[in-house]
N, C-alpha and C positions, 0 to 999 in steps of 0.2 A: 259647391255647390249651394245653394240655397234653396231650404226649404220654403212657403209662401201659405201663409194661413190668409182667411180671412171673419174681418171683425164683424159682428152681428150690423155696426152700425154703415158698414160698407156693401154689405148686402142690402141692406133697406136703402140708403143713396143711391144704389144703382139699379134697385126697381121703381125709382121717381122719377126714372131719368125718361124719356120717349125712345120708342125702341131703334131707331135708325143709332142711337146713339149702346145702345144696349149687345145689339145684333151688329156690332161690326166686328167685321170678318179679318179685321188685318192688324187694329192698331191694341188690341185685349193680349192674342198671341202672343204680340212680338213683344207688349211690355212687360209679362210672367217672363219670357227669354232673358229677357236686360237686367230683373230684379231677383233669376237667380241666380244668374251670371257673376253680375258685381252691382249691388243698388245703392253703393253709396257715392264710387265713380261713373255711374252711366252716362250716354251722352246725352237723356232729355230727362236728367234727375240733378236737382237742386236742394241746401241743405236747408232748412225752415231756419231763420233766425232767433237767438234768447235760448233756443233748446237744444238737451242733447243728444237725440236721438231721432229727432221727426225728420222726414226727410218729405218732396211731393214728386212726383213721374208728370209730366204734361203730357196732353195726346188732344190734342188741336186747342179748342180756347177751354178743356176741360184738367182738370186735373185729382192727383191722386197722391191723400196724404200715405203717409205708411213711418211704418217704425224701424230698426232696425237690433237686433239682439245677436251682437258677431260673438260671444262665447258659445251662442248654442247655433247659432247658426241659420234663424230662421226671419222671416220678414211680415209683419201684420200687418195688412193693408187696412188703414182705418176707417177711410171717406174718399168718398167721390163726389164732384162737384164740379159746379161752370166756376169759371176764374170771378 
């Protein structure tokens, strides 16, 4: 299992979103579970081109950008925004 950490930029991006997005009861717990189990090859995960460890996770029309440190088994949530 990977540990998930939220960057300050991710938290700020999430606060800027409408209440309907922030309070989505099904998407965020599912995302956290998916990223804890397999952040690299998950069902809604794609690697960002031109980077070594940056990925994106799709939640409808929104994207979560995150990096993975496999050696320490951590996922760092970097940004959240509309596609």
